[in-house]
C-alpha positions as CSV (number, residue, x, y, z in Angstrom):
1,M,15.1,-16.0,6.2
2,L,16.9,-18.4,8.5
3,I,13.7,-19.7,10.0
4,S,12.4,-20.5,6.5
5,T,15.3,-22.8,5.9
6,I,14.0,-25.2,8.6
7,G,11.5,-26.3,6.0
8,V,14.3,-27.1,3.5
9,W,16.2,-29.0,6.1
10,C,13.1,-31.1,6.8
11,L,12.6,-32.2,3.2
12,G,15.3,-34.9,3.3
13,P,14.0,-36.6,6.4
14,A,10.4,-36.2,5.1
15,V,11.2,-37.9,1.8
16,G,13.4,-40.6,3.4
17,L,11.0,-41.5,6.2
18,L,7.5,-40.9,4.8
19,G,7.8,-40.1,1.1
20,Q,6.8,-37.1,-1.1
21,A,3.1,-37.8,-0.7
22,S,3.3,-37.5,3.1
23,A,1.8,-34.6,5.0
24,F,5.2,-34.0,6.6
25,Y,6.8,-33.3,3.2
26,Q,4.0,-30.9,2.1
27,I,4.1,-29.1,5.4
28,A,7.9,-28.6,5.1
29,I,7.4,-27.0,1.7
30,Q,4.6,-24.8,2.9
31,F,6.7,-23.8,5.9
32,F,9.6,-22.7,3.6
33,L,7.3,-20.8,1.2
34,H,5.3,-19.1,4.0
35,F,8.4,-17.7,5.8
36,Q,10.0,-16.7,2.4
37,F,7.0,-14.8,1.0
38,N,5.2,-13.6,4.1
39,G,8.3,-13.5,6.2
40,W,11.6,-12.1,5.1
41,F,10.6,-10.8,1.7
42,L,7.6,-8.8,3.0
43,I,9.3,-7.7,6.3
44,G,12.5,-6.7,4.3
45,I,10.4,-4.6,2.0
46,L,8.6,-2.9,4.9
47,A,11.9,-2.2,6.5
48,L,13.1,-0.5,3.3
49,F,9.9,1.4,3.2
50,F,10.4,2.9,6.7
51,H,14.0,3.7,5.8
52,Y,13.1,5.6,2.6
53,F,10.3,7.5,4.3
54,N,12.6,8.2,7.3
55,I,10.0,6.9,9.8
56,K,11.6,6.5,13.2
57,D,10.5,6.2,16.8
58,H,6.8,6.3,16.1
59,P,4.6,5.5,19.2
60,Y,2.7,2.8,17.3
61,F,5.8,1.1,15.8
62,K,6.1,-1.4,18.7
63,H,2.5,-2.5,18.2
64,F,3.0,-2.7,14.5
65,H,6.1,-4.9,14.9
66,T,4.4,-7.2,17.5
67,T,1.3,-7.8,15.4
68,L,3.4,-8.3,12.3
69,V,5.4,-11.1,13.9
70,L,2.2,-12.7,15.4
71,A,0.4,-12.5,12.1
72,T,3.4,-14.0,10.2
73,V,3.7,-16.9,12.6
74,C,0.0,-17.7,13.2
75,T,-1.1,-17.6,9.6
76,L,1.2,-20.5,8.9
77,A,-1.6,-22.5,10.5
78,L,-3.8,-22.3,7.4
79,P,-1.5,-24.2,4.9
80,I,-0.6,-26.6,7.7
81,S,-4.3,-27.3,8.2
82,W,-4.6,-28.4,4.6
83,F,-2.4,-31.4,5.2
84,A,-3.0,-32.0,9.0
85,P,-6.7,-30.9,9.6
86,T,-7.1,-29.9,13.2
87,P,-9.7,-27.4,14.6
88,I,-7.1,-25.6,16.7
89,L,-5.2,-24.6,13.6
90,I,-8.3,-22.8,12.2
91,W,-8.4,-20.8,15.5
92,I,-4.7,-20.0,15.3
93,N,-5.1,-18.8,11.7
94,G,-8.1,-16.7,12.8
95,F,-6.0,-15.1,15.5
96,G,-3.2,-14.5,12.9
97,I,-5.7,-12.8,10.5
98,L,-7.0,-10.5,13.3
99,A,-3.3,-9.7,14.2
100,Q,-2.7,-8.9,10.5
101,I,-5.7,-6.6,10.3
102,L,-4.4,-4.8,13.4
103,C,-0.9,-4.7,11.9
104,F,-2.2,-3.0,8.7
105,M,-4.2,-0.5,10.8
106,F,-1.0,0.4,12.7
107,F,0.9,0.6,9.4
108,V,-1.6,3.1,8.1
109,K,-1.4,5.2,11.2
110,I,2.4,5.2,11.1
111,A,2.9,5.7,7.4
112,K,-0.1,8.0,6.3
113,P,1.4,11.4,7.4
114,N,4.7,10.6,5.8
115,I,3.2,9.2,2.6
116,T,0.9,12.2,2.2
117,S,3.7,14.7,2.3
118,H,6.3,12.5,0.5
119,L,4.1,11.7,-2.5
120,K,3.9,15.4,-3.3
121,T,7.7,15.7,-3.8
122,I,8.5,12.6,-5.9
123,S,8.2,11.8,-9.6
124,I,5.0,10.5,-11.2
125,E,6.6,7.1,-11.8
126,A,7.7,6.7,-8.1
127,K,4.3,7.8,-7.0
128,F,2.7,5.2,-9.3
129,C,4.9,2.4,-8.0
130,Y,4.2,3.3,-4.3
131,V,0.4,3.5,-4.9
132,F,0.6,0.2,-6.9
133,A,2.5,-1.5,-4.1
134,L,0.3,-0.1,-1.3
135,I,-2.9,-1.2,-3.1
136,S,-1.4,-4.7,-3.6
137,F,-0.5,-4.8,0.1
138,A,-4.1,-3.9,1.1
139,L,-5.5,-6.5,-1.3
140,K,-3.2,-9.1,0.1
141,I,-4.6,-8.4,3.6
142,L,-8.1,-8.4,2.3
143,F,-7.8,-11.7,0.4
144,Q,-6.0,-13.4,3.2
145,S,-8.7,-12.3,5.7
146,T,-11.3,-14.2,3.7
147,S,-9.7,-17.4,5.0
148,L,-11.6,-16.7,8.3
149,V,-14.6,-18.2,6.4
150,P,-14.0,-22.0,6.4
151,E,-15.7,-22.5,3.1
152,I,-13.5,-20.0,1.4
153,A,-10.4,-21.5,3.0
154,N,-11.4,-24.9,1.6
155,I,-11.9,-23.4,-1.9
156,A,-8.4,-21.9,-1.7
157,K,-7.0,-25.2,-0.7
158,Q,-8.6,-27.0,-3.7
159,N,-8.0,-24.3,-6.3
160,H,-4.4,-23.7,-7.2
161,N,-5.3,-20.6,-9.3
162,F,-6.2,-18.7,-6.1
163,V,-3.0,-19.8,-4.4
164,I,-0.8,-18.8,-7.4
165,G,-2.7,-15.5,-7.8
166,F,-2.1,-14.7,-4.1
167,I,1.6,-15.4,-4.4
168,H,1.8,-13.2,-7.5
169,L,-0.1,-10.5,-5.6
170,T,2.5,-10.6,-2.8
171,M,5.7,-11.0,-4.9
172,L,4.9,-9.1,-8.1
173,G,2.6,-6.6,-6.6
174,V,3.9,-5.7,-3.1
175,V,7.5,-6.6,-3.4
176,S,8.2,-5.6,-7.0
177,G,6.1,-2.4,-6.7
178,F,8.1,-1.2,-3.7
179,L,11.4,-2.2,-5.3
180,F,10.7,-0.2,-8.4
181,A,9.9,2.8,-6.3
182,F,13.1,2.4,-4.4
183,I,15.1,2.2,-7.6
184,I,13.6,5.4,-8.8
185,Q,14.5,7.2,-5.6
186,S,17.9,5.6,-5.3
187,K,21.2,6.8,-6.8
188,I,21.1,4.0,-9.4
189,D,21.3,5.5,-12.9
190,Y,18.8,4.5,-15.5
191,K,17.3,5.7,-18.8
192,I,14.1,7.3,-17.8
193,S,12.0,6.6,-20.9
194,L,13.0,2.9,-21.1
195,F,12.5,2.5,-17.3
196,K,9.0,3.9,-17.7
197,S,8.2,1.5,-20.5
198,G,9.4,-1.3,-18.2
199,I,7.2,-0.3,-15.3
200,Y,4.1,0.0,-17.4
201,S,4.8,-3.2,-19.3
202,F,5.3,-5.1,-16.0
203,T,2.1,-3.6,-14.6
204,L,0.1,-4.7,-17.6
205,G,1.5,-8.2,-17.4
206,F,0.7,-8.3,-13.6
207,L,-2.8,-7.1,-13.9
208,G,-3.5,-9.3,-16.9
209,T,-2.2,-12.5,-15.3
210,E,-3.9,-11.8,-12.0
211,F,-7.2,-11.3,-13.7
212,V,-6.9,-14.5,-15.7
213,L,-5.8,-16.5,-12.7
214,F,-8.6,-15.4,-10.4
215,F,-11.2,-15.5,-13.2
216,Q,-10.2,-19.0,-14.0
217,G,-10.3,-19.9,-10.3
218,L,-13.9,-18.6,-10.2
219,R,-14.8,-20.6,-13.3
220,F,-13.5,-23.8,-11.5
221,V,-15.6,-23.0,-8.4
222,F,-18.8,-22.7,-10.5
223,G,-17.9,-25.7,-12.6
224,I,-17.6,-23.8,-15.9
225,G,-14.2,-25.1,-17.0
226,L,-11.2,-23.6,-18.7
227,I,-11.1,-20.2,-20.3
228,P,-10.6,-20.6,-24.1
229,N,-6.9,-20.5,-24.9
230,Y,-6.2,-20.2,-21.1
231,Y,-2.5,-21.3,-21.3
232,L,-1.8,-19.1,-24.4
233,L,-3.4,-16.1,-22.6
234,L,-1.2,-16.7,-19.6
235,F,1.9,-17.0,-21.8
236,I,1.2,-13.8,-23.7
237,L,0.4,-11.8,-20.6
238,S,3.4,-13.2,-18.7
239,S,5.6,-12.1,-21.6
240,F,4.8,-8.5,-20.6
241,L,6.3,-9.2,-17.2
242,V,9.5,-10.5,-18.8
243,L,9.5,-7.6,-21.3
244,G,9.1,-5.1,-18.4
245,I,11.9,-6.6,-16.4
246,S,14.1,-6.6,-19.5
247,F,13.4,-2.9,-20.2
248,I,14.2,-2.0,-16.6
249,F,17.4,-4.1,-16.6
250,I,18.6,-2.5,-19.9
251,S,17.7,1.0,-18.8
252,I,20.0,0.6,-15.8
253,S,22.8,-1.3,-17.4
254,T,23.1,1.0,-20.4
255,S,22.6,4.4,-18.6
256,K,25.3,7.0,-18.7
257,T,23.3,9.7,-16.9
258,N,24.6,10.6,-13.5
259,Y,22.2,10.7,-10.5
260,Y,22.1,14.5,-10.2
261,D,21.3,15.1,-13.9
262,R,18.6,12.4,-13.6
263,Q,17.0,14.1,-10.6
264,K,16.9,17.4,-12.5
265,T,15.1,15.6,-15.4
266,I,12.6,14.0,-13.1
267,K,11.7,17.3,-11.4
268,A,11.6,19.3,-14.6
269,P,8.0,20.5,-15.5
């Protein structure tokens, strides 16, 4: 989080010296966003994941941590290369992608035994959220790995739909999915039926907006143009995200059920 603020501190000098159209200004923004989304948000969620699954002192954890840090730092080279094209940045990003793939493999080796046993003991809603988040995490790695192909990296640079869709995949898929699962397993009180409605509404909005964003991106690539009623579709589908968060917030803020009664309700056949 502290590292990401370097980008914010650089915005003033960038605007004052070179202007908002400069590469320096754009790189400062990308630096901030990268270390926010792929840095402390993602690393914080993974730390909570290991805490909730009680994963400690695994022999692969050091390798996982090293490759995670390398991947986070080196993949910054891709957005930098959009504004300061240099061949070495492509190689650095490629190294970061390989480190990220290794990181995911170590993550699977570390988490798989615990996930398999843990998913058998938790509620259907918590299981749904964990699976949703893990699939989103795997897709994030997969989509980011496609930047190894220069042509695809250039398409992503020129097509904001893919960039926004990728950010949504990370923030709404990985981060929100894990957070919902953590809430279910925590001692936070909530109304179960309303919370369920919130999760499913949020998931519907997420899947719908992701489909529209990536489908529209592909249409731009093939020169087809806008989807009919594109902005209206995004607005309607995004409203399910807001509705889902509202349901979850209301379910927590109005709940009078204590934690132990709720656990009995969740485990009841």
